C-alpha positions as CSV (number, residue, x, y, z in Angstrom):
1,M,226.5,215.0,177.6
2,G,224.6,218.3,178.4
3,Q,221.0,217.0,178.7
4,S,220.8,217.8,182.5
5,R,221.9,221.4,181.9
6,L,219.4,221.7,179.0
7,A,216.6,220.4,181.3
8,L,217.5,222.9,184.0
9,N,217.8,225.8,181.6
10,S,214.4,224.9,180.0
11,V,212.7,225.1,183.4
12,T,214.3,228.4,184.0
13,A,213.0,229.6,180.7
14,G,209.5,228.4,181.5
15,D,209.5,225.3,179.2
16,Y,208.2,222.7,181.6
17,S,207.5,220.0,179.0
18,R,211.0,219.7,177.6
19,P,212.5,218.2,180.7
20,L,209.9,215.5,180.5
21,R,210.8,214.7,176.9
22,I,214.5,214.8,177.8
23,S,213.9,212.4,180.7
24,S,212.0,209.9,178.4
25,F,214.9,210.0,175.9
26,I,217.6,209.6,178.5
27,N,215.8,206.7,180.2
28,E,215.6,204.9,176.8
29,L,219.2,205.6,176.2
30,D,220.2,204.4,179.6
31,S,218.2,201.2,179.1
32,G,220.1,200.5,175.9
33,F,223.4,201.0,177.6
34,R,222.4,198.5,180.4
35,L,222.0,195.8,177.8
36,L,225.6,196.1,176.8
37,N,228.5,194.3,178.5
38,L,230.8,197.3,179.1
39,K,234.4,196.9,180.2
40,N,236.7,199.7,181.2
41,D,236.9,201.6,177.9
42,S,235.7,205.0,176.5
43,L,232.1,203.7,176.1
44,R,232.0,202.8,179.8
45,K,233.1,206.4,180.6
46,R,230.3,207.8,178.5
47,Y,227.8,205.6,180.3
48,D,229.1,206.7,183.7
49,G,228.5,210.3,182.6
50,L,225.0,209.3,181.4
51,K,224.2,207.9,184.8
52,Y,224.9,211.3,186.4
53,D,222.6,213.0,183.8
54,V,219.8,210.5,184.5
55,K,220.0,211.3,188.2
56,K,220.0,215.1,187.7
57,I,217.2,215.0,185.2
58,E,215.1,212.8,187.6
59,E,215.6,215.5,190.2
60,V,214.3,218.2,187.8
61,V,211.3,216.0,186.8
62,Y,210.5,215.3,190.4
63,D,210.6,219.0,191.3
64,L,208.3,219.7,188.4
65,S,205.8,217.1,189.6
66,I,205.9,218.3,193.2
67,R,205.1,221.9,192.0
68,G,202.4,220.7,189.6
69,L,204.2,222.1,186.6
70,G,204.5,220.3,183.3
71,K,201.9,218.5,181.3
72,G,198.8,217.9,183.2
73,D,197.4,215.4,180.7
74,A,200.5,213.1,180.6
75,P,201.5,211.5,183.9
76,I,205.2,211.3,184.6
77,E,206.6,207.8,184.3
78,G,206.9,206.2,187.7
79,K,205.0,208.9,189.5
80,V,201.4,208.8,190.7
81,P,199.5,212.0,189.6
82,E,198.3,214.0,192.5
83,K,194.6,214.9,192.6
């Protein structure tokens, strides 16, 4: 999946809103996978890779929120905006 790499590269390029959009999409995708009863098959392996991407993207979004970068008008899900 390359979403975590895209999020990192976007921040490097100065696009701070893209990781937030990626995070929202990946979290929705992760929620959908959690609804499935996955056994040991290729879909399960894809889901395991997705879990790694979710963790990495959450780290990027957290770093952006700590530094005050990103959208000031849209709070990050699960995070309390600092004032």
